[in-house]
C-alpha atoms as an extended CHARMM CRD file, in Angstrom:
* protein
*
       176  EXT
         1         1  MET       CA             75.0230000000       94.9170000000      109.6290000000  PROA      1               0.0000000000
         2         2  ALA       CA             71.5490000000       95.1980000000      109.5480000000  PROA      2               0.0000000000
         3         3  ARG       CA             68.7840000000       96.6080000000      111.6860000000  PROA      3               0.0000000000
         4         4  ASP       CA             65.1640000000       96.3050000000      111.1240000000  PROA      4               0.0000000000
         5         5  GLY       CA             65.8890000000       94.7530000000      107.3960000000  PROA      5               0.0000000000
         6         6  VAL       CA             67.8990000000       97.9110000000      106.8080000000  PROA      6               0.0000000000
         7         7  ALA       CA             72.2930000000       97.7410000000      106.3100000000  PROA      7               0.0000000000
         8         8  MET       CA             74.1030000000       99.7800000000      108.2000000000  PROA      8               0.0000000000
         9         9  ILE       CA             75.8390000000      102.3190000000      106.3320000000  PROA      9               0.0000000000
        10        10  ILE       CA             78.1720000000      103.0040000000      110.2510000000  PROA      10              0.0000000000
        11        11  THR       CA             77.7390000000      100.7950000000      113.1280000000  PROA      11              0.0000000000
        12        12  LEU       CA             76.9070000000      102.0890000000      116.4830000000  PROA      12              0.0000000000
        13        13  ALA       CA             80.2930000000      100.4830000000      117.3340000000  PROA      13              0.0000000000
        14        14  GLN       CA             81.8620000000      102.8410000000      114.3870000000  PROA      14              0.0000000000
        15        15  LYS       CA             80.1810000000      105.9430000000      116.1380000000  PROA      15              0.0000000000
        16        16  GLN       CA             81.4730000000      105.3940000000      118.8300000000  PROA      16              0.0000000000
        17        17  VAL       CA             85.1810000000      104.2920000000      118.2470000000  PROA      17              0.0000000000
        18        18  ILE       CA             85.1450000000      107.9600000000      116.1610000000  PROA      18              0.0000000000
        19        19  ARG       CA             83.9920000000      110.2580000000      118.8130000000  PROA      19              0.0000000000
        20        20  ARG       CA             86.2670000000      108.6650000000      121.3950000000  PROA      20              0.0000000000
        21        21  SER       CA             89.3510000000      109.2040000000      118.5560000000  PROA      21              0.0000000000
        22        22  TRP       CA             88.0710000000      112.6530000000      117.8810000000  PROA      22              0.0000000000
        23        23  GLU       CA             87.6660000000      113.7690000000      122.0710000000  PROA      23              0.0000000000
        24        24  LEU       CA             91.2460000000      113.0540000000      122.3520000000  PROA      24              0.0000000000
        25        25  VAL       CA             92.6140000000      115.3410000000      118.8920000000  PROA      25              0.0000000000
        26        26  VAL       CA             91.0940000000      117.7740000000      120.1330000000  PROA      26              0.0000000000
        27        27  PRO       CA             93.7370000000      118.9900000000      121.9630000000  PROA      27              0.0000000000
        28        28  ILE       CA             96.2520000000      118.9960000000      120.2690000000  PROA      28              0.0000000000
        29        29  ALA       CA             93.4230000000      119.9710000000      116.9930000000  PROA      29              0.0000000000
        30        30  ASP       CA             95.8130000000      122.9960000000      115.7860000000  PROA      30              0.0000000000
        31        31  THR       CA             99.0050000000      120.4710000000      114.9080000000  PROA      31              0.0000000000
        32        32  ALA       CA             96.3690000000      117.8680000000      113.9740000000  PROA      32              0.0000000000
        33        33  ALA       CA             95.8750000000      120.1970000000      111.1340000000  PROA      33              0.0000000000
        34        34  ASP       CA             99.7020000000      121.3080000000      110.4190000000  PROA      34              0.0000000000
        35        35  LEU       CA            100.1560000000      117.2820000000      110.0290000000  PROA      35              0.0000000000
        36        36  PHE       CA             97.5040000000      116.9150000000      107.0780000000  PROA      36              0.0000000000
        37        37  TYR       CA             98.0720000000      119.4740000000      105.1600000000  PROA      37              0.0000000000
        38        38  LYS       CA            102.5290000000      118.8150000000      105.8070000000  PROA      38              0.0000000000
        39        39  ARG       CA            101.2230000000      115.2680000000      105.1670000000  PROA      39              0.0000000000
        40        40  LEU       CA             98.7400000000      115.9390000000      102.2400000000  PROA      40              0.0000000000
        41        41  PHE       CA            101.4290000000      117.9680000000      100.0920000000  PROA      41              0.0000000000
        42        42  GLU       CA            103.7530000000      115.1910000000      100.4140000000  PROA      42              0.0000000000
        43        43  ILE       CA            101.9770000000      112.5910000000       99.3380000000  PROA      43              0.0000000000
        44        44  GLU       CA            100.4430000000      114.9150000000       96.0960000000  PROA      44              0.0000000000
        45        45  PRO       CA            102.0830000000      118.4620000000       95.7990000000  PROA      45              0.0000000000
        46        46  GLU       CA            100.1330000000      120.0730000000       93.6780000000  PROA      46              0.0000000000
        47        47  ALA       CA             97.8120000000      120.1620000000       95.7210000000  PROA      47              0.0000000000
        48        48  ARG       CA             99.3870000000      123.2010000000       97.7700000000  PROA      48              0.0000000000
        49        49  THR       CA             98.9860000000      125.5180000000       94.4660000000  PROA      49              0.0000000000
        50        50  LEU       CA             94.7750000000      125.2690000000       95.0720000000  PROA      50              0.0000000000
        51        51  PHE       CA             95.4420000000      127.0780000000       98.5820000000  PROA      51              0.0000000000
        52        52  SER       CA             96.7100000000      130.8430000000       99.8190000000  PROA      52              0.0000000000
        53        53  GLU       CA            100.0610000000      131.0720000000      101.2010000000  PROA      53              0.0000000000
        54        54  ASP       CA             98.3600000000      131.3470000000      104.5730000000  PROA      54              0.0000000000
        55        55  MET       CA             96.9120000000      128.3100000000      105.6580000000  PROA      55              0.0000000000
        56        56  ALA       CA             95.1490000000      129.5100000000      108.7580000000  PROA      56              0.0000000000
        57        57  PRO       CA             91.7730000000      129.6540000000      107.5920000000  PROA      57              0.0000000000
        58        58  GLN       CA             91.9180000000      126.2850000000      105.7730000000  PROA      58              0.0000000000
        59        59  LYS       CA             93.6620000000      124.3770000000      108.5990000000  PROA      59              0.0000000000
        60        60  LYS       CA             90.2740000000      126.2240000000      110.7270000000  PROA      60              0.0000000000
        61        61  LYS       CA             87.8960000000      124.9530000000      107.9620000000  PROA      61              0.0000000000
        62        62  LEU       CA             89.1820000000      121.2420000000      108.0970000000  PROA      62              0.0000000000
        63        63  LEU       CA             88.8220000000      121.1710000000      111.7410000000  PROA      63              0.0000000000
        64        64  ALA       CA             85.5840000000      122.5970000000      111.1700000000  PROA      64              0.0000000000
        65        65  MET       CA             83.9710000000      120.3660000000      109.1220000000  PROA      65              0.0000000000
        66        66  LEU       CA             85.7240000000      116.8780000000      110.8080000000  PROA      66              0.0000000000
        67        67  ALA       CA             83.7750000000      118.3340000000      114.2190000000  PROA      67              0.0000000000
        68        68  PHE       CA             80.7110000000      118.6550000000      112.5100000000  PROA      68              0.0000000000
        69        69  ILE       CA             80.8140000000      115.4800000000      110.5530000000  PROA      69              0.0000000000
        70        70  VAL       CA             81.5050000000      113.8590000000      114.3480000000  PROA      70              0.0000000000
        71        71  LYS       CA             79.2120000000      115.9100000000      115.8800000000  PROA      71              0.0000000000
        72        72  SER       CA             76.3760000000      114.7430000000      112.1440000000  PROA      72              0.0000000000
        73        73  LEU       CA             77.4910000000      111.1220000000      113.9460000000  PROA      73              0.0000000000
        74        74  ASP       CA             75.0770000000      111.4440000000      116.8330000000  PROA      74              0.0000000000
        75        75  TRP       CA             71.8940000000      112.1210000000      115.3560000000  PROA      75              0.0000000000
        76        76  PRO       CA             69.5020000000      110.5670000000      117.4300000000  PROA      76              0.0000000000
        77        77  ASP       CA             68.0240000000      107.7810000000      115.5300000000  PROA      77              0.0000000000
        78        78  GLU       CA             64.2260000000      108.7720000000      116.0450000000  PROA      78              0.0000000000
        79        79  THR       CA             64.7510000000      112.0550000000      114.6940000000  PROA      79              0.0000000000
        80        80  TRP       CA             65.6730000000      110.9010000000      110.9320000000  PROA      80              0.0000000000
        81        81  ARG       CA             61.9920000000      111.8910000000      109.8070000000  PROA      81              0.0000000000
        82        82  GLN       CA             61.8970000000      114.8350000000      110.8200000000  PROA      82              0.0000000000
        83        83  PRO       CA             62.7670000000      118.0700000000      109.4520000000  PROA      83              0.0000000000
        84        84  VAL       CA             66.8560000000      119.5270000000      109.6700000000  PROA      84              0.0000000000
        85        85  HSD       CA             68.1960000000      122.6700000000      108.4660000000  PROA      85              0.0000000000
        86        86  ALA       CA             70.2980000000      122.5390000000      105.3500000000  PROA      86              0.0000000000
        87        87  ASP       CA             73.5980000000      123.6810000000      107.2680000000  PROA      87              0.0000000000
        88        88  ASP       CA             72.8570000000      120.9550000000      109.8210000000  PROA      88              0.0000000000
        89        89  ASP       CA             71.7150000000      118.3440000000      106.9450000000  PROA      89              0.0000000000
        90        90  LEU       CA             75.3110000000      116.4430000000      106.5740000000  PROA      90              0.0000000000
        91        91  PHE       CA             74.1820000000      114.6860000000      102.8250000000  PROA      91              0.0000000000
        92        92  LEU       CA             73.8180000000      118.3190000000      101.4400000000  PROA      92              0.0000000000
        93        93  VAL       CA             76.6050000000      120.1030000000      103.3970000000  PROA      93              0.0000000000
        94        94  VAL       CA             78.6460000000      117.1090000000      102.0950000000  PROA      94              0.0000000000
        95        95  LEU       CA             77.2710000000      117.4690000000       98.3540000000  PROA      95              0.0000000000
        96        96  ALA       CA             77.3260000000      120.7100000000       98.4490000000  PROA      96              0.0000000000
        97        97  LEU       CA             81.6250000000      121.2370000000       99.5120000000  PROA      97              0.0000000000
        98        98  GLY       CA             82.0300000000      117.5870000000       97.4780000000  PROA      98              0.0000000000
        99        99  ARG       CA             80.3980000000      120.3970000000       94.3310000000  PROA      99              0.0000000000
       100       100  ARG       CA             82.7330000000      123.1740000000       94.9780000000  PROA      100             0.0000000000
       101       101  HSD       CA             86.2040000000      121.4710000000       95.4070000000  PROA      101             0.0000000000
       102       102  ALA       CA             85.2010000000      119.8350000000       91.7500000000  PROA      102             0.0000000000
       103       103  ASP       CA             83.3550000000      123.4770000000       90.0950000000  PROA      103             0.0000000000
       104       104  LEU       CA             85.8980000000      126.1210000000       91.6720000000  PROA      104             0.0000000000
       105       105  TYR       CA             89.0760000000      124.0760000000       92.1860000000  PROA      105             0.0000000000
       106       106  HSD       CA             88.6970000000      121.5120000000       89.8580000000  PROA      106             0.0000000000
       107       107  VAL       CA             89.6200000000      119.0160000000       92.4240000000  PROA      107             0.0000000000
       108       108  ARG       CA             90.1920000000      115.3360000000       90.6840000000  PROA      108             0.0000000000
       109       109  ASP       CA             88.6270000000      112.2160000000       92.0510000000  PROA      109             0.0000000000
       110       110  ALA       CA             91.5970000000      110.4230000000       92.5160000000  PROA      110             0.0000000000
       111       111  SER       CA             92.7750000000      113.4210000000       95.2520000000  PROA      111             0.0000000000
       112       112  TYR       CA             90.4320000000      111.7650000000       97.9650000000  PROA      112             0.0000000000
       113       113  ASP       CA             92.3880000000      108.9500000000       97.9980000000  PROA      113             0.0000000000
       114       114  SER       CA             95.0930000000      111.3460000000       98.5160000000  PROA      114             0.0000000000
       115       115  VAL       CA             93.4650000000      113.4610000000      102.1720000000  PROA      115             0.0000000000
       116       116  GLY       CA             92.3660000000      109.6960000000      103.0890000000  PROA      116             0.0000000000
       117       117  ALA       CA             96.0660000000      108.6980000000      103.2140000000  PROA      117             0.0000000000
       118       118  ALA       CA             96.7960000000      111.9020000000      104.9330000000  PROA      118             0.0000000000
       119       119  LEU       CA             93.7470000000      111.7850000000      107.5240000000  PROA      119             0.0000000000
       120       120  LEU       CA             95.1300000000      108.5200000000      108.3980000000  PROA      120             0.0000000000
       121       121  TRP       CA             98.5360000000      108.9380000000      108.2090000000  PROA      121             0.0000000000
       122       122  THR       CA             98.1840000000      112.4400000000      110.7970000000  PROA      122             0.0000000000
       123       123  LEU       CA             95.3530000000      109.9210000000      113.0980000000  PROA      123             0.0000000000
       124       124  ASP       CA             98.3560000000      107.4990000000      112.8720000000  PROA      124             0.0000000000
       125       125  TYR       CA            101.2970000000      110.1980000000      114.2600000000  PROA      125             0.0000000000
       126       126  GLY       CA             98.7510000000      111.9270000000      116.6520000000  PROA      126             0.0000000000
       127       127  LEU       CA             97.0190000000      109.6000000000      118.7370000000  PROA      127             0.0000000000
       128       128  GLY       CA             99.5170000000      107.1940000000      118.4510000000  PROA      128             0.0000000000
       129       129  GLU       CA             99.4020000000      104.5600000000      120.3140000000  PROA      129             0.0000000000
       130       130  ALA       CA             95.2110000000      104.8480000000      120.5610000000  PROA      130             0.0000000000
       131       131  PHE       CA             95.4290000000      104.3660000000      116.3240000000  PROA      131             0.0000000000
       132       132  THR       CA             94.0440000000      100.8840000000      116.7370000000  PROA      132             0.0000000000
       133       133  ALA       CA             92.9280000000       98.8370000000      114.0440000000  PROA      133             0.0000000000
       134       134  GLU       CA             89.3120000000      100.0640000000      115.0130000000  PROA      134             0.0000000000
       135       135  VAL       CA             90.6100000000      103.5830000000      115.1490000000  PROA      135             0.0000000000
       136       136  ARG       CA             92.4930000000      102.7220000000      111.4020000000  PROA      136             0.0000000000
       137       137  ASP       CA             88.8400000000      100.6390000000      110.0930000000  PROA      137             0.0000000000
       138       138  ALA       CA             86.5580000000      103.1630000000      111.6260000000  PROA      138             0.0000000000
       139       139  TRP       CA             87.7910000000      106.0910000000      109.9820000000  PROA      139             0.0000000000
       140       140  THR       CA             88.3210000000      104.7400000000      106.7230000000  PROA      140             0.0000000000
       141       141  ARG       CA             84.4980000000      104.0620000000      106.5480000000  PROA      141             0.0000000000
       142       142  VAL       CA             83.7060000000      107.0530000000      107.5920000000  PROA      142             0.0000000000
       143       143  PHE       CA             86.1710000000      109.4770000000      105.0020000000  PROA      143             0.0000000000
       144       144  GLY       CA             84.8840000000      106.6060000000      102.1170000000  PROA      144             0.0000000000
       145       145  LEU       CA             81.6820000000      107.5350000000      102.8280000000  PROA      145             0.0000000000
       146       146  LEU       CA             82.4390000000      111.1650000000      102.8700000000  PROA      146             0.0000000000
       147       147  ALA       CA             84.4340000000      110.8090000000       99.6670000000  PROA      147             0.0000000000
       148       148  THR       CA             81.9490000000      109.0270000000       97.7010000000  PROA      148             0.0000000000
       149       149  THR       CA             78.8850000000      111.2260000000       98.5500000000  PROA      149             0.0000000000
       150       150  MET       CA             81.4180000000      113.8800000000       97.5720000000  PROA      150             0.0000000000
       151       151  LYS       CA             81.9720000000      112.8430000000       94.6150000000  PROA      151             0.0000000000
       152       152  MET       CA             78.6830000000      112.7210000000       94.0390000000  PROA      152             0.0000000000
       153       153  GLY       CA             78.2970000000      116.3860000000       94.3140000000  PROA      153             0.0000000000
       154       154  LYS       CA             79.5580000000      117.3440000000       91.3450000000  PROA      154             0.0000000000
       155       155  CYS       CA             76.8600000000      115.9040000000       89.6280000000  PROA      155             0.0000000000
       156       156  ALA       CA             73.9940000000      116.5830000000       92.2330000000  PROA      156             0.0000000000
       157       157  VAL       CA             73.0790000000      120.1350000000       90.3700000000  PROA      157             0.0000000000
       158       158  GLY       CA             74.2190000000      121.2950000000       86.9350000000  PROA      158             0.0000000000
       159       159  ASP       CA             75.2650000000      119.9590000000       83.2300000000  PROA      159             0.0000000000
       160       160  GLY       CA             73.9850000000      116.3160000000       82.7770000000  PROA      160             0.0000000000
       161       161  SER       CA             72.2100000000      116.2600000000       86.3120000000  PROA      161             0.0000000000
       162       162  VAL       CA             69.1810000000      114.8460000000       86.3110000000  PROA      162             0.0000000000
       163       163  VAL       CA             68.1110000000      118.3540000000       88.0330000000  PROA      163             0.0000000000
       164       164  ALA       CA             68.8210000000      120.1030000000       84.7560000000  PROA      164             0.0000000000
       165       165  ARG       CA             66.7770000000      118.1880000000       82.1960000000  PROA      165             0.0000000000
       166       166  PRO       CA             64.1730000000      119.3910000000       80.6990000000  PROA      166             0.0000000000
       167       167  ALA       CA             61.5520000000      118.1690000000       82.8990000000  PROA      167             0.0000000000
       168       168  THR       CA             60.0880000000      115.9750000000       79.7070000000  PROA      168             0.0000000000
       169       169  ALA       CA             64.0790000000      114.4530000000       80.0200000000  PROA      169             0.0000000000
       170       170  ARG       CA             63.8760000000      114.0940000000       83.6920000000  PROA      170             0.0000000000
       171       171  ARG       CA             60.9030000000      111.9600000000       82.9600000000  PROA      171             0.0000000000
       172       172  GLU       CA             62.1650000000      109.9830000000       80.5500000000  PROA      172             0.0000000000
       173       173  VAL       CA             65.0710000000      109.1990000000       82.6490000000  PROA      173             0.0000000000
       174       174  SER       CA             63.1920000000      108.8230000000       85.9180000000  PROA      174             0.0000000000
       175       175  GLY       CA             60.3970000000      106.7390000000       83.5780000000  PROA      175             0.0000000000
       176       176  SER       CA             57.1180000000      108.8380000000       85.0130000000  PROA      176             0.0000000000
């Protein structure tokens, strides 16, 4: 879908579906986090080694990040050109998250498929009949964009990134 000649990454309808379905998750958030990690470890058992025995802090981080993502979808169009604090910038936060997952935890790109499958399974199980094809499609789209951004994060800064190259190499890459 395009608006003013610009392709929209997430449609308004998808944003509304995400928001409405998230409102249904909030009352069962703790259970949803339990279900998510149970399913993730069933799909990818080796992922369990990335976490401590006490999963409570990790579950809180998961829920906080999902809430942040849903809240960020409501960013008003008229404010896109205004300065935003880095902690409120969904793109920068997700890039940094991807960088940490790659550098600190050595998460493989293929693991994002397992995470996406666990998330969709959790939503399906937790929402029941409210998990319609429209809800599945919207969450699939959002998670796909997040996973792609996280994968990009491992290249954002560091060896091999444009930022880490000497200025002459950056000019060659950019054509300046």
